[in-house]
N, C-alpha and C positions, 0 to 999 in steps of 0.2 A: 503494500499499500503506499502511496505517496503523502506528502505531508498535508495535502490540500484535503484528505480523507480523516484527518486526525481530530480527536475530540478536544475541546477547549479544557484546558486546566490539567490534562493528564499528561506525565511526563512518557517520553518514547525513547528508545534508543535508535540512532541513525544506523541503517545496516549498510547504507551505500548512497553515493551520488552519481547519477545518471545525466549529464549535460548534452549527451549526444555528441560527443568529439569537441565541445566548445571550451577550449581550454582556459579562455578569459572568465568563463562563467565558473568554470570549476575552480580557477585559482581565487575568484571573489568570494565563493561558499568556503573554501579552506580558510581564508583570511578571517571568516566570521566564526570559525570553529565546527563548520559543517563537515564532519568527515566520520567514517565507520568507527562506531563504538561511543562516539559522544552522545550525551542526553541531551535532548531537546523538547521544550514544552510550547505549545500553542496557547498563547495568553489571550488573544483576541481573534476574532474572524469577522471582517465585514468585507470591505472590497479587496483589502489585502490582507495578510496574515501578520500578527504581532507574535514574533516568537521570543523565547528567552533560551539563550546558550550561555553557559559559563557566567551566570549572573549579570548578562548584559541583555538588552532587549532590541531586536530588529523588526524593521517593516519590511516584509518581502512580498514581492507580488506572485501571483498564481502560477508563472512560468516557473520561477525559482522554487517554489512549494512542490510542483511537479518533478523537479529534479532529486529533491531530497527523499530517499526512500527509509520508511521506518518499518 
C-alpha cells in the first residue's frame, strides 16, 4: 500500500520508495528521511498529506505519497 491509503494518526514503517526512476524525487524523499525501515505517520489529509518523520512535519503532495510504500 502507498502512503495515500494510510490512516491518519497511525504510525507505519516505510517498506520502500518507488519513484519510477526519478532520481531527483528519490533524493528529495531521502533528504526528508523517507527510506526503508523508517517510521512515518500521516498527521492530516486534505488536499496534500501532512506527515511526521523523525519529529519533523512535512507537507507532501499525492504524487510523493504514491511513491512511498508502507
